[in-house]
Residue, then its C-alpha position, 0 to 999 in steps of 0.5 A: x369328817x370335813x362335811x362337819x366343818x362349815x365353809x367359807x366360800x371364795x368369791x368368783x376370781x379370788x385367790x384368797x382371803x386374809x386371815x382377819x377377814x375370815x374370823x369377821x366373815x364368820x361372826x366369829x369376831x365383831x370387828x376386824x380389830x378384835x381379829x388382829x388382836x386374837x391372831x397376833x396373841x396365837x389364839x388361831x390356828x391355820x390347818x392345825x398350827x398356831x398363825x400370828x400374821x393376821x394378813x396371811x393369804x388363807x387359800x381355798x383347802x385351808x381350815x381356820x380354827x379359834x375358839x373351838x369353832x373352826x371353817x373350811x375354805x373353799x373355792x366357788 
């Protein structure tokens, strides 16, 4: 089941990545400002729950979803 979800690997030494950066790095949004907007308007979920904190620290094991796309954060 989880194998079908694309992954984003944290770099060595990283403990987390900010939520808006996940959307930008994964190409779900073209700019950080757009990512922050969709987060603040409640369009993004983390582990199935709406998240409105743009700089929420997303850690390994969490799944971020937006507009029908999901990505699982994993550690290196």
